Each structure stands twice: as structure tokens, then as C-alpha cells.
Short mmCIF file of the C-alpha atoms (twelve columns), coordinates in Angstrom:
data_MODEL
# 
_entry.id   MODEL 
# 
loop_
_atom_site.group_PDB 
_atom_site.id 
_atom_site.type_symbol 
_atom_site.label_atom_id 
_atom_site.label_alt_id 
_atom_site.label_comp_id 
_atom_site.label_asym_id 
_atom_site.label_seq_id 
_atom_site.Cartn_x 
_atom_site.Cartn_y 
_atom_site.Cartn_z 
_atom_site.pdbx_PDB_model_num 
ATOM 1   C CA . MET A 1   -14.859 -5.902  -19.573 1 
ATOM 2   C CA . GLN A 2   -14.436 -8.620  -16.939 1 
ATOM 3   C CA . THR A 3   -16.030 -8.260  -13.536 1 
ATOM 4   C CA . ILE A 4   -15.695 -10.003 -10.216 1 
ATOM 5   C CA . ILE A 5   -19.080 -11.690 -9.955  1 
ATOM 6   C CA . ASP A 6   -19.597 -11.360 -6.211  1 
ATOM 7   C CA . LEU A 7   -19.086 -7.566  -6.081  1 
ATOM 8   C CA . ASP A 8   -19.522 -6.649  -9.761  1 
ATOM 9   C CA . LEU A 9   -16.340 -4.539  -9.843  1 
ATOM 10  C CA . PRO A 10  -14.944 -3.682  -13.291 1 
ATOM 11  C CA . GLU A 11  -11.330 -4.720  -13.838 1 
ATOM 12  C CA . ILE A 12  -10.032 -1.423  -15.231 1 
ATOM 13  C CA . LYS A 13  -7.006  0.833   -14.639 1 
ATOM 14  C CA . PRO A 14  -6.823  2.695   -12.382 1 
ATOM 15  C CA . ALA A 15  -8.693  0.228   -10.211 1 
ATOM 16  C CA . VAL A 16  -12.154 0.769   -8.785  1 
ATOM 17  C CA . GLU A 17  -12.373 0.197   -5.036  1 
ATOM 18  C CA . LEU A 18  -15.476 -0.461  -2.978  1 
ATOM 19  C CA . TYR A 19  -15.846 1.393   0.341   1 
ATOM 20  C CA . ARG A 20  -18.752 -0.145  2.257   1 
ATOM 21  C CA . GLY A 21  -20.828 -0.407  -0.895  1 
ATOM 22  C CA . VAL A 22  -19.647 2.866   -2.556  1 
ATOM 23  C CA . ARG A 23  -17.449 2.637   -5.686  1 
ATOM 24  C CA . ARG A 24  -14.468 4.960   -6.053  1 
ATOM 25  C CA . GLN A 25  -11.829 4.872   -8.742  1 
ATOM 26  C CA . LYS A 26  -8.229  5.147   -7.552  1 
ATOM 27  C CA . VAL A 27  -6.118  8.056   -8.731  1 
ATOM 28  C CA . SER A 28  -3.903  7.290   -11.719 1 
ATOM 29  C CA . PRO A 29  -0.346  6.950   -10.343 1 
ATOM 30  C CA . ARG A 30  2.561   9.066   -11.514 1 
ATOM 31  C CA . PHE A 31  6.290   8.349   -11.542 1 
ATOM 32  C CA . THR A 32  7.007   9.319   -7.912  1 
ATOM 33  C CA . HIS A 33  4.185   7.085   -6.702  1 
ATOM 34  C CA . ALA A 34  5.359   4.180   -8.865  1 
ATOM 35  C CA . HIS A 35  8.990   4.660   -7.825  1 
ATOM 36  C CA . LEU A 36  8.176   4.662   -4.096  1 
ATOM 37  C CA . GLN A 37  5.875   1.684   -4.585  1 
ATOM 38  C CA . GLY A 38  8.742   -0.231  -6.205  1 
ATOM 39  C CA . ARG A 39  11.218  0.628   -3.460  1 
ATOM 40  C CA . ILE A 40  8.853   -0.344  -0.659  1 
ATOM 41  C CA . ALA A 41  7.789   -3.542  -2.440  1 
ATOM 42  C CA . ALA A 42  11.463  -4.518  -2.865  1 
ATOM 43  C CA . ILE A 43  12.165  -4.009  0.852   1 
ATOM 44  C CA . LEU A 44  9.053   -5.915  1.938   1 
ATOM 45  C CA . GLY A 45  9.690   -8.630  -0.651  1 
ATOM 46  C CA . ALA A 46  13.226  -9.274  0.591   1 
ATOM 47  C CA . TRP A 47  11.998  -9.405  4.204   1 
ATOM 48  C CA . ALA A 48  9.012   -11.652 3.353   1 
ATOM 49  C CA . ARG A 49  10.983  -14.481 1.714   1 
ATOM 50  C CA . GLY A 50  9.767   -17.702 3.304   1 
ATOM 51  C CA . ARG A 51  7.202   -15.802 5.436   1 
ATOM 52  C CA . GLY A 52  4.495   -14.742 3.019   1 
ATOM 53  C CA . ARG A 53  3.467   -12.950 -0.149  1 
ATOM 54  C CA . VAL A 54  4.110   -9.346  -1.188  1 
ATOM 55  C CA . GLY A 55  2.314   -7.698  -4.076  1 
ATOM 56  C CA . THR A 56  1.652   -4.326  -5.623  1 
ATOM 57  C CA . GLU A 57  -1.794  -3.160  -6.741  1 
ATOM 58  C CA . TRP A 58  -3.230  -6.315  -5.116  1 
ATOM 59  C CA . ARG A 59  -7.011  -6.407  -4.638  1 
ATOM 60  C CA . PHE A 60  -8.460  -7.638  -1.328  1 
ATOM 61  C CA . TYR A 61  -12.115 -8.495  -0.690  1 
ATOM 62  C CA . PHE A 62  -13.750 -7.681  2.646   1 
ATOM 63  C CA . LEU A 63  -17.047 -9.472  2.405   1 
ATOM 64  C CA . GLU A 64  -20.116 -8.489  4.392   1 
ATOM 65  C CA . GLN A 65  -19.528 -8.646  8.116   1 
ATOM 66  C CA . SER A 66  -22.020 -7.888  10.909  1 
ATOM 67  C CA . GLY A 67  -24.421 -6.285  8.459   1 
ATOM 68  C CA . ALA A 68  -21.795 -3.891  6.990   1 
ATOM 69  C CA . PRO A 69  -21.720 -3.790  3.162   1 
ATOM 70  C CA . SER A 70  -18.844 -5.518  1.409   1 
ATOM 71  C CA . SER A 71  -15.691 -3.603  0.526   1 
ATOM 72  C CA . SER A 72  -12.741 -4.195  -1.769  1 
ATOM 73  C CA . LEU A 73  -9.476  -2.265  -1.630  1 
ATOM 74  C CA . VAL A 74  -6.446  -2.367  -3.903  1 
ATOM 75  C CA . ALA A 75  -3.328  -1.894  -1.777  1 
ATOM 76  C CA . ASP A 76  -0.378  -0.073  -3.332  1 
ATOM 77  C CA . VAL A 77  1.843   -2.630  -1.567  1 
ATOM 78  C CA . ALA A 78  0.609   -5.486  0.602   1 
ATOM 79  C CA . TYR A 79  2.047   -8.336  2.642   1 
ATOM 80  C CA . VAL A 80  0.125   -11.439 3.727   1 
ATOM 81  C CA . SER A 81  1.783   -14.069 5.909   1 
ATOM 82  C CA . PHE A 82  1.743   -17.755 5.065   1 
ATOM 83  C CA . GLU A 83  0.084   -18.243 8.464   1 
ATOM 84  C CA . ARG A 84  -3.010  -16.377 7.248   1 
ATOM 85  C CA . LEU A 85  -2.842  -17.343 3.566   1 
ATOM 86  C CA . PRO A 86  -0.899  -20.610 3.296   1 
ATOM 87  C CA . TYR A 87  1.875   -21.140 0.790   1 
ATOM 88  C CA . GLU A 88  -0.225  -23.755 -1.024  1 
ATOM 89  C CA . ALA A 89  -3.229  -21.405 -1.355  1 
ATOM 90  C CA . ASP A 90  -2.307  -19.976 -4.750  1 
ATOM 91  C CA . HIS A 91  -5.918  -19.861 -5.947  1 
ATOM 92  C CA . GLU A 92  -7.104  -17.994 -2.816  1 
ATOM 93  C CA . ALA A 93  -4.167  -15.576 -3.119  1 
ATOM 94  C CA . GLU A 94  -5.483  -14.347 -6.472  1 
ATOM 95  C CA . GLN A 95  -8.606  -12.882 -4.836  1 
ATOM 96  C CA . PRO A 96  -7.987  -12.958 -1.077  1 
ATOM 97  C CA . ARG A 97  -11.050 -12.722 1.154   1 
ATOM 98  C CA . ILE A 98  -8.900  -11.463 4.027   1 
ATOM 99  C CA . ALA A 99  -7.156  -8.180  4.730   1 
ATOM 100 C CA . PRO A 100 -3.383  -8.012  4.292   1 
ATOM 101 C CA . ASP A 101 -1.175  -8.168  7.394   1 
ATOM 102 C CA . ILE A 102 0.567   -4.980  6.196   1 
ATOM 103 C CA . ALA A 103 -1.036  -2.517  3.773   1 
ATOM 104 C CA . VAL A 104 0.929   0.389   2.299   1 
ATOM 105 C CA . GLU A 105 -0.915  3.265   0.678   1 
ATOM 106 C CA . ILE A 106 1.061   5.985   -1.112  1 
ATOM 107 C CA . LEU A 107 -0.703  9.329   -1.254  1 
ATOM 108 C CA . SER A 108 -1.369  10.969  -4.594  1 
ATOM 109 C CA . PRO A 109 -1.902  14.735  -4.931  1 
ATOM 110 C CA . ASP A 110 -5.615  14.197  -5.620  1 
ATOM 111 C CA . ASP A 111 -6.289  11.838  -2.697  1 
ATOM 112 C CA . ARG A 112 -8.963  13.088  -0.313  1 
ATOM 113 C CA . GLN A 113 -8.133  12.767  3.376   1 
ATOM 114 C CA . THR A 114 -11.635 11.484  4.125   1 
ATOM 115 C CA . HIS A 115 -11.082 8.585   1.681   1 
ATOM 116 C CA . VAL A 116 -7.652  7.848   3.159   1 
ATOM 117 C CA . ARG A 117 -9.081  7.753   6.694   1 
ATOM 118 C CA . GLU A 118 -11.875 5.474   5.512   1 
ATOM 119 C CA . LYS A 119 -9.377  3.080   3.895   1 
ATOM 120 C CA . ILE A 120 -7.331  2.949   7.101   1 
ATOM 121 C CA . ALA A 121 -10.468 2.177   9.118   1 
ATOM 122 C CA . LEU A 122 -11.513 -0.581  6.677   1 
ATOM 123 C CA . TYR A 123 -8.110  -2.250  6.687   1 
ATOM 124 C CA . LEU A 124 -7.964  -2.234  10.490  1 
ATOM 125 C CA . ALA A 125 -11.591 -3.374  10.907  1 
ATOM 126 C CA . TYR A 126 -10.986 -6.399  8.670   1 
ATOM 127 C CA . GLY A 127 -7.759  -7.536  10.332  1 
ATOM 128 C CA . THR A 128 -4.784  -5.616  8.957   1 
ATOM 129 C CA . ALA A 129 -2.145  -5.367  11.679  1 
ATOM 130 C CA . CYS A 130 -0.366  -2.337  10.244  1 
ATOM 131 C CA . VAL A 131 -1.420  0.332   7.712   1 
ATOM 132 C CA . VAL A 132 1.392   2.517   6.389   1 
ATOM 133 C CA . ILE A 133 0.535   5.837   4.744   1 
ATOM 134 C CA . VAL A 134 3.384   7.283   2.684   1 
ATOM 135 C CA . ASP A 135 3.324   11.005  1.841   1 
ATOM 136 C CA . PRO A 136 5.730   11.677  -1.071  1 
ATOM 137 C CA . LYS A 137 5.305   15.446  -0.852  1 
ATOM 138 C CA . GLN A 138 6.264   15.600  2.835   1 
ATOM 139 C CA . GLU A 139 8.679   12.638  2.547   1 
ATOM 140 C CA . SER A 140 6.980   11.192  5.589   1 
ATOM 141 C CA . MET A 141 5.286   8.029   6.766   1 
ATOM 142 C CA . THR A 142 2.427   7.478   9.214   1 
ATOM 143 C CA . VAL A 143 1.880   4.038   10.725  1 
ATOM 144 C CA . HIS A 144 -1.522  2.947   12.026  1 
ATOM 145 C CA . THR A 145 -1.286  -0.195  14.149  1 
ATOM 146 C CA . ALA A 146 -4.247  -2.363  15.137  1 
ATOM 147 C CA . GLY A 147 -5.165  -1.927  18.790  1 
ATOM 148 C CA . THR A 148 -3.330  1.396   19.076  1 
ATOM 149 C CA . ALA A 149 -5.324  4.613   19.360  1 
ATOM 150 C CA . GLU A 150 -2.721  7.023   17.987  1 
ATOM 151 C CA . PRO A 151 -0.790  6.621   14.734  1 
ATOM 152 C CA . ARG A 152 2.981   7.130   14.716  1 
ATOM 153 C CA . SER A 153 4.424   9.685   12.264  1 
ATOM 154 C CA . PHE A 154 7.971   9.753   10.915  1 
ATOM 155 C CA . SER A 155 10.035  12.005  8.636   1 
ATOM 156 C CA . GLY A 156 13.643  12.907  7.876   1 
ATOM 157 C CA . ALA A 157 16.168  10.127  8.461   1 
ATOM 158 C CA . ALA A 158 13.835  8.089   10.685  1 
ATOM 159 C CA . ARG A 159 13.951  4.320   10.803  1 
ATOM 160 C CA . VAL A 160 10.426  2.955   11.068  1 
ATOM 161 C CA . HIS A 161 10.017  -0.386  12.874  1 
ATOM 162 C CA . LEU A 162 6.913   -2.130  11.529  1 
ATOM 163 C CA . THR A 163 7.721   -5.420  13.251  1 
ATOM 164 C CA . PRO A 164 10.641  -6.383  15.512  1 
ATOM 165 C CA . ASP A 165 12.608  -7.488  12.418  1 
ATOM 166 C CA . LEU A 166 11.196  -5.213  9.681   1 
ATOM 167 C CA . THR A 167 12.520  -1.674  9.521   1 
ATOM 168 C CA . LEU A 168 11.865  0.893   6.798   1 
ATOM 169 C CA . ASP A 169 14.625  3.477   6.423   1 
ATOM 170 C CA . LEU A 170 13.043  6.729   5.210   1 
ATOM 171 C CA . ALA A 171 16.371  8.076   3.919   1 
ATOM 172 C CA . GLU A 172 16.647  4.991   1.694   1 
ATOM 173 C CA . ILE A 173 13.021  5.088   0.552   1 
ATOM 174 C CA . PHE A 174 13.064  8.791   -0.319  1 
ATOM 175 C CA . ALA A 175 16.636  8.905   -1.677  1 
ATOM 176 C CA . PRO A 176 16.889  10.659  -5.045  1 
ATOM 177 C CA . LEU A 177 17.498  8.617   -8.165  1 
ATOM 178 C CA . GLU A 178 21.138  7.869   -8.854  1 
ATOM 179 C CA . PRO A 179 22.233  9.577   -12.091 1 
ATOM 180 C CA . PRO A 180 23.893  7.630   -14.919 1 
ATOM 181 C CA . GLY A 181 27.537  6.943   -14.058 1 
ATOM 182 C CA . GLY A 182 27.012  8.528   -10.628 1 
ATOM 183 C CA . VAL A 183 27.625  12.013  -12.064 1 
ATOM 184 C CA . ARG A 184 24.997  14.688  -11.586 1 
ATOM 185 C CA . PHE A 185 24.474  17.265  -14.323 1 
ATOM 186 C CA . ASP A 186 22.093  20.122  -14.990 1 
ATOM 187 C CA . VAL A 187 19.286  19.167  -17.305 1 
ATOM 188 C CA . TYR A 188 18.921  22.843  -18.225 1 
ATOM 189 C CA . PRO A 189 22.462  24.273  -18.274 1 
ATOM 190 C CA . LYS A 190 22.820  27.964  -17.529 1 
ATOM 191 C CA . THR A 191 23.639  30.165  -20.497 1 
ATOM 192 C CA . ARG A 192 26.360  32.809  -20.275 1 
# 
């Protein structure tokens, strides 16, 4: 098993995160989580062309600051601008020592709200501009923005503006899968 020497974190699946010195293993994702992660990553990836990097399950290292223990989070989807992590910095991008500009976390049924709140606080404390929490069960999104006291919550057909030119369309993100040939059918047909 390989470890990151500076924090001694095992590289296993699901990933182990470090919350101010406390290790916690992420919840193993299921299809809905993976599907939403893919959709959001595709939207962010298209928007980020020429601006920065987008990745899924990307580990970030928040090294000791002002006496607080080090932390390391694995974002479901993350964006880092070339301004903060230059285009040429491929080596640093593998194990970034900065927080992402945008971090997206998709809730799993077993996620504890206290852990989610702690992750949001860590991202914001280390420089993330925007933390997006996606709730698949409620088909909703909550956006926590640095320097803003209250998060913004969205559901239904809302269009969520993360930046002046980046909008997430909830109807598109939560749209059902398109069936083969565009024709819907009952998986379990009714018997007569």
C-alpha cells in the first residue's frame, strides 16, 4: 500500500480523508452519485477549457496553518484556475497544496451532516471560493460562497450561477437517463 509521506494517508478506495488530523474514509459511491459526478464534471470541464483544471475524486492537501492540524480532502468534482495552479505546474497538480476554487461534494445516503459541515468549513478556510453540495435524494443544490454568511439553496428547475459565466441547470443535472432509442418501456411489465 502506497502512502503520501507527509500525511501518511493510505491510497485506497474509497479514499481516506483527513479532517484536522482525524482520518475518515469516504462512503463508497453508487450509480446515482457517479452519474451526477460525471454530469457536473462534464459541465465544469467544458466551461474550464483554457481557464484551469477540472477533476473528479481529486485529493487536495491543506497543510498546517496557524497551528491547526493538516487536512486532506478528496473532492467529488473540483476546479482549480490556472491563475492559482499554473498550466505548466503539472507536478504540483498531482498533489495540490491549495484548496480548489470550486469544490463539489455529492451527498451519499450514509453521509453525516456534521462531516459535511466540517468539509465545507475546511474548504472555505483554506481558500475555496465556492463549495457546492449536491443532494441527489432531494434533487437540490446548496452553494456556500466564501465571504457570505448564508448559503444559497436551489431545487426544481433552478439555474444556479456559480460565477458570472458559469451556470448549472438543475433540470439538466437531475434529468433522468435517456432510454435506448428514446423509447421508454416498463422493466417489469404488468401481467394480465
